[in-house]
Backbone atoms as SQL, in Angstrom:
CREATE TABLE atoms (id INTEGER PRIMARY KEY, chain TEXT, resi INTEGER, resn TEXT, atom TEXT, x REAL, y REAL, z REAL);
INSERT INTO atoms VALUES
  (1, 'A', 1, 'UNK', 'N', 0.815, -1.184, 0.035),
  (2, 'A', 1, 'UNK', 'CA', -0.034, 0.036, 0.016),
  (3, 'A', 1, 'UNK', 'C', 0.900, 1.276, -0.011),
  (4, 'A', 2, 'UNK', 'N', 1.847, 1.361, 0.956),
  (5, 'A', 2, 'UNK', 'CA', 2.654, 2.556, 1.047),
  (6, 'A', 2, 'UNK', 'C', 4.012, 2.338, 0.289),
  (7, 'A', 3, 'UNK', 'N', 3.940, 2.131, -0.978),
  (8, 'A', 3, 'UNK', 'CA', 5.119, 1.849, -1.756),
  (9, 'A', 3, 'UNK', 'C', 5.433, 2.868, -2.723),
  (10, 'A', 4, 'UNK', 'N', 4.638, 4.007, -2.846),
  (11, 'A', 4, 'UNK', 'CA', 4.831, 4.947, -3.948),
  (12, 'A', 4, 'UNK', 'C', 6.249, 5.644, -3.700),
  (13, 'A', 5, 'UNK', 'N', 6.813, 6.109, -4.749),
  (14, 'A', 5, 'UNK', 'CA', 8.129, 6.686, -4.694),
  (15, 'A', 5, 'UNK', 'C', 8.109, 7.959, -3.850),
  (16, 'A', 6, 'UNK', 'N', 7.026, 8.732, -3.909),
  (17, 'A', 6, 'UNK', 'CA', 6.951, 9.923, -3.081),
  (18, 'A', 6, 'UNK', 'C', 6.912, 9.601, -1.585),
  (19, 'A', 7, 'UNK', 'N', 6.130, 8.554, -1.242),
  (20, 'A', 7, 'UNK', 'CA', 6.038, 8.198, 0.168),
  (21, 'A', 7, 'UNK', 'C', 7.372, 7.652, 0.563),
  (22, 'A', 8, 'UNK', 'N', 8.022, 6.803, -0.159),
  (23, 'A', 8, 'UNK', 'CA', 9.287, 6.192, 0.166),
  (24, 'A', 8, 'UNK', 'C', 10.293, 7.373, 0.371),
  (25, 'A', 9, 'UNK', 'N', 10.329, 8.355, -0.491),
  (26, 'A', 9, 'UNK', 'CA', 11.204, 9.514, -0.376),
  (27, 'A', 9, 'UNK', 'C', 11.020, 10.302, 0.867),
  (28, 'A', 10, 'UNK', 'N', 9.697, 10.502, 1.247),
  (29, 'A', 10, 'UNK', 'CA', 9.316, 11.151, 2.456),
  (30, 'A', 10, 'UNK', 'C', 9.913, 10.450, 3.656),
  (31, 'A', 11, 'UNK', 'N', 9.677, 9.122, 3.727),
  (32, 'A', 11, 'UNK', 'CA', 10.130, 8.339, 4.879),
  (33, 'A', 11, 'UNK', 'C', 11.634, 8.403, 4.967),
  (34, 'A', 12, 'UNK', 'N', 12.325, 8.315, 3.870),
  (35, 'A', 12, 'UNK', 'CA', 13.796, 8.382, 3.902),
  (36, 'A', 12, 'UNK', 'C', 14.296, 9.803, 4.342),
  (37, 'A', 13, 'UNK', 'N', 13.536, 10.833, 3.923),
  (38, 'A', 13, 'UNK', 'CA', 13.882, 12.154, 4.322),
  (39, 'A', 13, 'UNK', 'C', 13.911, 12.421, 5.817),
  (40, 'A', 14, 'UNK', 'N', 13.166, 11.605, 6.538),
  (41, 'A', 14, 'UNK', 'CA', 13.109, 11.684, 8.021),
  (42, 'A', 14, 'UNK', 'C', 14.071, 10.687, 8.614),
  (43, 'A', 15, 'UNK', 'N', 14.872, 10.054, 7.817),
  (44, 'A', 15, 'UNK', 'CA', 15.933, 9.109, 8.333),
  (45, 'A', 15, 'UNK', 'C', 15.335, 7.808, 8.731),
  (46, 'A', 16, 'UNK', 'N', 14.095, 7.477, 8.234),
  (47, 'A', 16, 'UNK', 'CA', 13.422, 6.225, 8.618),
  (48, 'A', 16, 'UNK', 'C', 13.574, 5.203, 7.561),
  (49, 'A', 17, 'UNK', 'N', 13.282, 3.962, 7.883),
  (50, 'A', 17, 'UNK', 'CA', 13.287, 2.775, 6.983),
  (51, 'A', 17, 'UNK', 'C', 11.994, 2.120, 7.061),
  (52, 'A', 18, 'UNK', 'N', 11.424, 1.868, 5.898),
  (53, 'A', 18, 'UNK', 'CA', 10.140, 1.221, 5.859),
  (54, 'A', 18, 'UNK', 'C', 10.334, -0.342, 6.133),
  (55, 'A', 19, 'UNK', 'N', 9.385, -0.885, 6.904),
  (56, 'A', 19, 'UNK', 'CA', 9.339, -2.287, 7.052),
  (57, 'A', 19, 'UNK', 'C', 7.942, -2.796, 6.584),
  (58, 'A', 20, 'UNK', 'N', 8.044, -3.921, 5.919),
  (59, 'A', 20, 'UNK', 'CA', 6.817, -4.482, 5.400),
  (60, 'A', 20, 'UNK', 'C', 6.498, -5.791, 6.138),
  (61, 'A', 21, 'UNK', 'N', 5.207, -6.047, 6.467),
  (62, 'A', 21, 'UNK', 'CA', 4.729, -7.238, 7.091),
  (63, 'A', 21, 'UNK', 'C', 3.948, -8.082, 6.097),
  (64, 'A', 22, 'UNK', 'N', 3.772, -9.264, 6.443),
  (65, 'A', 22, 'UNK', 'CA', 3.033, -10.154, 5.638),
  (66, 'A', 22, 'UNK', 'C', 1.552, -9.724, 5.646),
  (67, 'A', 23, 'UNK', 'N', 0.893, -9.645, 4.511),
  (68, 'A', 23, 'UNK', 'CA', -0.486, -9.143, 4.538),
  (69, 'A', 23, 'UNK', 'C', -1.365, -9.963, 5.455),
  (70, 'A', 24, 'UNK', 'N', -2.266, -9.302, 6.129),
  (71, 'A', 24, 'UNK', 'CA', -3.240, -9.904, 7.071),
  (72, 'A', 24, 'UNK', 'C', -2.568, -10.580, 8.243),
  (73, 'A', 25, 'UNK', 'N', -1.478, -10.042, 8.663),
  (74, 'A', 25, 'UNK', 'CA', -0.758, -10.573, 9.904),
  (75, 'A', 25, 'UNK', 'C', -0.455, -9.464, 10.789),
  (76, 'A', 26, 'UNK', 'N', -1.535, -8.850, 11.445),
  (77, 'A', 26, 'UNK', 'CA', -1.215, -7.642, 12.279),
  (78, 'A', 26, 'UNK', 'C', -0.340, -7.961, 13.501),
  (79, 'A', 27, 'UNK', 'N', -0.226, -9.201, 13.894),
  (80, 'A', 27, 'UNK', 'CA', 0.606, -9.547, 14.957),
  (81, 'A', 27, 'UNK', 'C', 2.087, -9.221, 14.764),
  (82, 'A', 28, 'UNK', 'N', 2.433, -9.074, 13.507),
  (83, 'A', 28, 'UNK', 'CA', 3.817, -8.763, 13.101),
  (84, 'A', 28, 'UNK', 'C', 4.086, -7.239, 13.268),
  (85, 'A', 29, 'UNK', 'N', 2.972, -6.483, 13.618),
  (86, 'A', 29, 'UNK', 'CA', 3.121, -5.049, 13.639),
  (87, 'A', 29, 'UNK', 'C', 2.409, -4.519, 14.921),
  (88, 'A', 30, 'UNK', 'N', 2.702, -5.202, 16.067),
  (89, 'A', 30, 'UNK', 'CA', 1.984, -4.933, 17.264),
  (90, 'A', 30, 'UNK', 'C', 1.932, -3.549, 17.774),
  (91, 'A', 31, 'UNK', 'N', 3.104, -2.779, 17.718),
  (92, 'A', 31, 'UNK', 'CA', 3.208, -1.466, 18.251),
  (93, 'A', 31, 'UNK', 'C', 2.317, -0.493, 17.455),
  (94, 'A', 32, 'UNK', 'N', 2.305, -0.589, 16.161),
  (95, 'A', 32, 'UNK', 'CA', 1.461, 0.272, 15.340),
  (96, 'A', 32, 'UNK', 'C', -0.028, -0.029, 15.513),
  (97, 'A', 33, 'UNK', 'N', -0.296, -1.371, 15.606),
  (98, 'A', 33, 'UNK', 'CA', -1.715, -1.719, 15.813),
  (99, 'A', 33, 'UNK', 'C', -2.240, -1.169, 17.100),
  (100, 'A', 34, 'UNK', 'N', -1.336, -1.174, 18.112),
  (101, 'A', 34, 'UNK', 'CA', -1.821, -0.637, 19.436),
  (102, 'A', 34, 'UNK', 'C', -2.013, 0.839, 19.394),
  (103, 'A', 35, 'UNK', 'N', -1.208, 1.572, 18.637),
  (104, 'A', 35, 'UNK', 'CA', -1.363, 3.049, 18.564),
  (105, 'A', 35, 'UNK', 'C', -2.763, 3.340, 17.864),
  (106, 'A', 36, 'UNK', 'N', -2.951, 2.527, 16.828),
  (107, 'A', 36, 'UNK', 'CA', -4.296, 2.742, 16.092),
  (108, 'A', 36, 'UNK', 'C', -5.399, 2.455, 16.974),
  (109, 'A', 37, 'UNK', 'N', -5.334, 1.340, 17.712),
  (110, 'A', 37, 'UNK', 'CA', -6.384, 1.094, 18.659),
  (111, 'A', 37, 'UNK', 'C', -6.669, 2.156, 19.675),
  (112, 'A', 38, 'UNK', 'N', -5.524, 2.711, 20.234),
  (113, 'A', 38, 'UNK', 'CA', -5.662, 3.743, 21.226),
  (114, 'A', 38, 'UNK', 'C', -6.270, 4.984, 20.531),
  (115, 'A', 39, 'UNK', 'N', -5.867, 5.336, 19.316),
  (116, 'A', 39, 'UNK', 'CA', -6.436, 6.457, 18.616),
  (117, 'A', 39, 'UNK', 'C', -7.965, 6.325, 18.378),
  (118, 'A', 40, 'UNK', 'N', -8.398, 5.077, 18.021),
  (119, 'A', 40, 'UNK', 'CA', -9.810, 4.828, 17.873),
  (120, 'A', 40, 'UNK', 'C', -10.535, 5.018, 19.249),
  (121, 'A', 41, 'UNK', 'N', -9.991, 4.414, 20.265),
  (122, 'A', 41, 'UNK', 'CA', -10.666, 4.447, 21.580),
  (123, 'A', 41, 'UNK', 'C', -10.726, 5.852, 22.179),
  (124, 'A', 42, 'UNK', 'N', -9.634, 6.604, 22.000),
  (125, 'A', 42, 'UNK', 'CA', -9.531, 7.902, 22.740),
  (126, 'A', 42, 'UNK', 'C', -9.997, 9.072, 21.869),
  (127, 'A', 43, 'UNK', 'N', -10.165, 8.845, 20.585),
  (128, 'A', 43, 'UNK', 'CA', -10.486, 9.969, 19.695),
  (129, 'A', 43, 'UNK', 'C', -11.600, 9.644, 18.798),
  (130, 'A', 44, 'UNK', 'N', -11.376, 8.800, 17.865),
  (131, 'A', 44, 'UNK', 'CA', -12.349, 8.527, 16.791),
  (132, 'A', 44, 'UNK', 'C', -13.692, 8.088, 17.262),
  (133, 'A', 45, 'UNK', 'N', -13.773, 7.146, 18.135),
  (134, 'A', 45, 'UNK', 'CA', -15.017, 6.632, 18.643),
  (135, 'A', 45, 'UNK', 'C', -15.749, 7.585, 19.598),
  (136, 'A', 46, 'UNK', 'N', -15.068, 8.658, 20.064),
  (137, 'A', 46, 'UNK', 'CA', -15.663, 9.634, 20.979),
  (138, 'A', 46, 'UNK', 'C', -16.238, 10.882, 20.252),
  (139, 'A', 47, 'UNK', 'N', -16.126, 10.948, 18.981),
  (140, 'A', 47, 'UNK', 'CA', -16.658, 12.103, 18.263),
  (141, 'A', 47, 'UNK', 'C', -17.584, 11.665, 17.145),
  (142, 'A', 48, 'UNK', 'N', -18.428, 12.575, 16.744),
  (143, 'A', 48, 'UNK', 'CA', -19.218, 12.414, 15.555),
  (144, 'A', 48, 'UNK', 'C', -18.757, 13.545, 14.570),
  (145, 'A', 49, 'UNK', 'N', -18.023, 13.097, 13.595),
  (146, 'A', 49, 'UNK', 'CA', -17.388, 14.032, 12.708),
  (147, 'A', 49, 'UNK', 'C', -18.376, 14.424, 11.593),
  (148, 'A', 50, 'UNK', 'N', -18.549, 15.759, 11.449),
  (149, 'A', 50, 'UNK', 'CA', -19.453, 16.340, 10.474),
  (150, 'A', 50, 'UNK', 'C', -18.793, 16.380, 9.082),
  (151, 'A', 51, 'UNK', 'N', -17.493, 16.635, 9.012),
  (152, 'A', 51, 'UNK', 'CA', -16.818, 16.719, 7.777),
  (153, 'A', 51, 'UNK', 'C', -15.437, 16.120, 7.815),
  (154, 'A', 52, 'UNK', 'N', -14.859, 15.812, 6.716),
  (155, 'A', 52, 'UNK', 'CA', -13.487, 15.247, 6.711),
  (156, 'A', 52, 'UNK', 'C', -12.519, 16.186, 7.407),
  (157, 'A', 53, 'UNK', 'N', -12.655, 17.472, 7.247),
  (158, 'A', 53, 'UNK', 'CA', -11.782, 18.464, 7.856),
  (159, 'A', 53, 'UNK', 'C', -11.929, 18.429, 9.349),
  (160, 'A', 54, 'UNK', 'N', -13.143, 18.279, 9.872),
  (161, 'A', 54, 'UNK', 'CA', -13.297, 18.079, 11.264),
  (162, 'A', 54, 'UNK', 'C', -12.596, 16.835, 11.867),
  (163, 'A', 55, 'UNK', 'N', -12.746, 15.727, 11.129),
  (164, 'A', 55, 'UNK', 'CA', -11.983, 14.543, 11.548),
  (165, 'A', 55, 'UNK', 'C', -10.553, 14.708, 11.514),
  (166, 'A', 56, 'UNK', 'N', -10.023, 15.269, 10.416),
  (167, 'A', 56, 'UNK', 'CA', -8.633, 15.544, 10.300),
  (168, 'A', 56, 'UNK', 'C', -8.074, 16.380, 11.424),
  (169, 'A', 57, 'UNK', 'N', -8.739, 17.433, 11.779),
  (170, 'A', 57, 'UNK', 'CA', -8.336, 18.331, 12.812),
  (171, 'A', 57, 'UNK', 'C', -8.371, 17.615, 14.146),
  (172, 'A', 58, 'UNK', 'N', -9.402, 16.897, 14.478),
  (173, 'A', 58, 'UNK', 'CA', -9.514, 16.183, 15.733),
  (174, 'A', 58, 'UNK', 'C', -8.412, 15.144, 15.892),
  (175, 'A', 59, 'UNK', 'N', -8.155, 14.432, 14.841),
  (176, 'A', 59, 'UNK', 'CA', -7.071, 13.384, 14.817),
  (177, 'A', 59, 'UNK', 'C', -5.729, 14.073, 14.981),
  (178, 'A', 60, 'UNK', 'N', -5.483, 15.124, 14.273),
  (179, 'A', 60, 'UNK', 'CA', -4.204, 15.876, 14.402),
  (180, 'A', 60, 'UNK', 'C', -3.982, 16.386, 15.842),
  (181, 'A', 61, 'UNK', 'N', -5.100, 16.953, 16.442),
  (182, 'A', 61, 'UNK', 'CA', -4.962, 17.396, 17.793),
  (183, 'A', 61, 'UNK', 'C', -4.604, 16.251, 18.766),
  (184, 'A', 62, 'UNK', 'N', -5.287, 15.079, 18.532),
  (185, 'A', 62, 'UNK', 'CA', -5.043, 13.893, 19.369),
  (186, 'A', 62, 'UNK', 'C', -3.573, 13.448, 19.254),
  (187, 'A', 63, 'UNK', 'N', -3.061, 13.357, 18.071),
  (188, 'A', 63, 'UNK', 'CA', -1.660, 12.990, 17.815),
  (189, 'A', 63, 'UNK', 'C', -0.735, 13.946, 18.504),
  (190, 'A', 64, 'UNK', 'N', -0.973, 15.205, 18.473),
  (191, 'A', 64, 'UNK', 'CA', -0.171, 16.230, 19.182),
  (192, 'A', 64, 'UNK', 'C', -0.214, 15.943, 20.715),
  (193, 'A', 65, 'UNK', 'N', -1.426, 15.667, 21.197),
  (194, 'A', 65, 'UNK', 'CA', -1.527, 15.333, 22.687),
  (195, 'A', 65, 'UNK', 'C', -0.754, 14.000, 22.994),
  (196, 'A', 66, 'UNK', 'N', -0.982, 13.011, 22.157),
  (197, 'A', 66, 'UNK', 'CA', -0.381, 11.677, 22.364),
  (198, 'A', 66, 'UNK', 'C', 1.124, 11.746, 22.377),
  (199, 'A', 67, 'UNK', 'N', 1.732, 12.546, 21.493),
  (200, 'A', 67, 'UNK', 'CA', 3.214, 12.657, 21.400),
  (201, 'A', 67, 'UNK', 'C', 3.841, 13.661, 22.312),
  (202, 'A', 68, 'UNK', 'N', 3.068, 14.699, 22.782),
  (203, 'A', 68, 'UNK', 'CA', 3.706, 15.779, 23.560),
  (204, 'A', 68, 'UNK', 'C', 3.213, 15.973, 24.966),
  (205, 'A', 69, 'UNK', 'N', 2.072, 15.408, 25.314),
  (206, 'A', 69, 'UNK', 'CA', 1.477, 15.643, 26.612),
  (207, 'A', 69, 'UNK', 'C', 1.132, 14.361, 27.378),
  (208, 'A', 70, 'UNK', 'N', 0.906, 13.270, 26.747),
  (209, 'A', 70, 'UNK', 'CA', 0.491, 12.088, 27.376),
  (210, 'A', 70, 'UNK', 'C', 1.628, 11.181, 27.737),
  (211, 'A', 71, 'UNK', 'N', 1.917, 11.009, 29.027),
  (212, 'A', 71, 'UNK', 'CA', 3.002, 10.120, 29.458),
  (213, 'A', 71, 'UNK', 'C', 2.702, 8.685, 29.129),
  (214, 'A', 72, 'UNK', 'N', 3.758, 7.877, 28.771),
  (215, 'A', 72, 'UNK', 'CA', 3.573, 6.488, 28.393),
  (216, 'A', 72, 'UNK', 'C', 4.306, 5.615, 29.335),
  (217, 'A', 73, 'UNK', 'N', 3.636, 4.604, 29.832),
  (218, 'A', 73, 'UNK', 'CA', 4.314, 3.624, 30.748),
  (219, 'A', 73, 'UNK', 'C', 5.512, 3.010, 30.174),
  (220, 'A', 74, 'UNK', 'N', 5.434, 2.615, 28.918),
  (221, 'A', 74, 'UNK', 'CA', 6.526, 1.976, 28.270),
  (222, 'A', 74, 'UNK', 'C', 7.852, 2.824, 28.154),
  (223, 'A', 75, 'UNK', 'N', 7.540, 4.225, 28.330),
  (224, 'A', 75, 'UNK', 'CA', 8.651, 5.148, 28.214),
  (225, 'A', 75, 'UNK', 'C', 8.979, 5.718, 29.608),
  (226, 'A', 76, 'UNK', 'N', 8.718, 4.924, 30.626),
  (227, 'A', 76, 'UNK', 'CA', 8.988, 5.334, 31.995),
  (228, 'A', 76, 'UNK', 'C', 8.370, 6.730, 32.333),
  (229, 'A', 77, 'UNK', 'N', 7.026, 6.818, 31.912),
  (230, 'A', 77, 'UNK', 'CA', 6.167, 7.932, 32.167),
  (231, 'A', 77, 'UNK', 'C', 6.652, 9.282, 31.507),
  (232, 'A', 78, 'UNK', 'N', 7.375, 9.114, 30.405),
  (233, 'A', 78, 'UNK', 'CA', 7.799, 10.264, 29.575),
  (234, 'A', 78, 'UNK', 'C', 6.863, 10.284, 28.350),
  (235, 'A', 79, 'UNK', 'N', 6.741, 11.453, 27.753),
  (236, 'A', 79, 'UNK', 'CA', 6.008, 11.571, 26.492),
  (237, 'A', 79, 'UNK', 'C', 6.957, 11.017, 25.391),
  (238, 'A', 80, 'UNK', 'N', 6.449, 10.591, 24.226),
  (239, 'A', 80, 'UNK', 'CA', 7.347, 10.256, 23.157),
  (240, 'A', 80, 'UNK', 'C', 8.215, 11.360, 22.745),
  (241, 'A', 81, 'UNK', 'N', 7.803, 12.594, 22.774),
  (242, 'A', 81, 'UNK', 'CA', 8.689, 13.720, 22.428),
  (243, 'A', 81, 'UNK', 'C', 9.764, 13.842, 23.413),
  (244, 'A', 82, 'UNK', 'N', 9.590, 13.640, 24.662),
  (245, 'A', 82, 'UNK', 'CA', 10.652, 13.770, 25.689),
  (246, 'A', 82, 'UNK', 'C', 11.616, 12.529, 25.465),
  (247, 'A', 83, 'UNK', 'N', 11.096, 11.299, 25.286),
  (248, 'A', 83, 'UNK', 'CA', 11.954, 10.178, 25.021),
  (249, 'A', 83, 'UNK', 'C', 12.851, 10.316, 23.774),
  (250, 'A', 84, 'UNK', 'N', 12.272, 10.889, 22.694),
  (251, 'A', 84, 'UNK', 'CA', 13.025, 11.113, 21.487),
  (252, 'A', 84, 'UNK', 'C', 14.087, 12.089, 21.732),
  (253, 'A', 85, 'UNK', 'N', 13.762, 13.202, 22.418),
  (254, 'A', 85, 'UNK', 'CA', 14.766, 14.268, 22.645),
  (255, 'A', 85, 'UNK', 'C', 15.934, 13.682, 23.556),
  (256, 'A', 86, 'UNK', 'N', 15.611, 12.821, 24.455),
  (257, 'A', 86, 'UNK', 'CA', 16.668, 12.208, 25.322),
  (258, 'A', 86, 'UNK', 'C', 17.542, 11.284, 24.576),
  (259, 'A', 87, 'UNK', 'N', 16.967, 10.596, 23.543),
  (260, 'A', 87, 'UNK', 'CA', 17.672, 9.634, 22.764),
  (261, 'A', 87, 'UNK', 'C', 18.586, 10.278, 21.715),
  (262, 'A', 88, 'UNK', 'N', 18.295, 11.530, 21.375),
  (263, 'A', 88, 'UNK', 'CA', 19.043, 12.195, 20.272),
  (264, 'A', 88, 'UNK', 'C', 20.456, 12.609, 20.721);
């Protein structure tokens, strides 16, 4: 799905490397599946979106909250932004 040249170039521009899983095997991608589940539980299922723009804004706000204000147990109660800054 995410194999276009533009997407691949964007991923590489961030210094990231794409990994592909076997189709229909979400257990190979547990961390991403968990983030998507949390997004649905804490954001998507709690709103009734009137427009695509409304949904996009609410999801963008939630991602900002998730990465910069919400402490994570797996990160010793740091936010992802704090953990990333400490690792740099």
